[in-house]
C-alpha positions as CSV (number, residue, x, y, z in Angstrom):
1,M,-68.7,-49.7,54.8
2,K,-66.0,-52.2,54.0
3,D,-66.5,-55.7,52.6
4,L,-70.3,-56.4,52.7
5,A,-72.2,-59.5,53.4
6,I,-75.9,-60.3,53.3
7,A,-77.2,-60.5,56.8
8,E,-80.7,-61.4,55.7
9,T,-83.0,-61.2,52.7
10,F,-86.5,-59.9,53.3
11,Y,-89.6,-59.9,51.1
12,S,-91.1,-56.9,52.9
13,A,-89.5,-53.4,53.0
14,S,-91.0,-52.7,56.4
15,K,-89.4,-55.8,57.9
16,A,-86.0,-54.9,56.4
17,H,-86.2,-51.4,57.9
18,I,-87.2,-52.8,61.3
19,A,-84.2,-55.1,61.2
20,Q,-82.0,-52.3,60.1
21,S,-83.2,-50.1,63.0
22,L,-82.4,-52.9,65.5
23,L,-78.9,-53.3,64.1
24,E,-78.3,-49.6,64.2
25,E,-79.4,-49.6,67.9
26,E,-76.8,-52.2,68.5
27,G,-74.1,-50.2,66.7
28,I,-74.0,-52.3,63.6
29,E,-73.8,-50.3,60.4
30,S,-76.0,-51.6,57.6
31,M,-77.4,-50.9,54.2
32,I,-80.6,-52.0,52.4
33,L,-80.2,-53.0,48.7
34,D,-82.8,-53.7,46.1
35,E,-85.7,-51.9,47.8
36,T,-86.3,-49.4,45.0
37,A,-86.3,-52.1,42.4
38,A,-88.8,-54.1,44.4
39,Q,-91.1,-51.0,44.8
40,V,-91.0,-50.2,41.1
41,Q,-91.6,-53.8,40.1
42,G,-94.3,-54.3,42.8
43,F,-92.9,-57.6,43.9
44,T,-89.7,-58.9,45.6
45,I,-89.7,-62.6,45.2
46,G,-88.7,-62.6,41.5
47,L,-85.9,-60.1,42.3
48,G,-84.5,-62.2,45.0
49,G,-85.8,-60.1,47.8
50,I,-84.5,-57.0,49.6
51,R,-81.0,-57.5,51.0
52,L,-79.9,-56.2,54.3
53,M,-76.1,-55.8,54.1
54,V,-73.5,-55.5,56.9
55,N,-69.8,-55.4,57.2
56,E,-68.4,-59.0,57.1
57,E,-66.9,-58.5,60.5
58,D,-70.5,-57.8,61.9
59,L,-72.2,-60.6,60.0
60,A,-72.5,-63.3,62.8
61,R,-73.7,-60.8,65.4
62,A,-76.2,-59.2,62.9
63,Q,-77.7,-62.6,62.0
64,E,-78.0,-63.5,65.6
65,L,-79.9,-60.3,66.4
66,I,-82.2,-60.6,63.4
67,A,-82.9,-64.3,64.3
68,K,-84.2,-63.1,67.7
69,M,-86.5,-60.6,66.1
70,E,-89.0,-63.3,64.8
71,L,-90.0,-61.2,61.8
């Protein structure tokens, strides 16, 4: 992955993985960050959430797809 951008921040690991799966189906490479820290701490809000990262060039399309998911 090249220059990364935050496509969305989630407060649920399951929602982050659902979004990641959708992006993958659409050919958009992504990476989830901060999931382990959230699991260890038992909460995500104080940590700023679980970030779903994509290449900057895919950001607009990824955000459009995630918005349609209604998570």
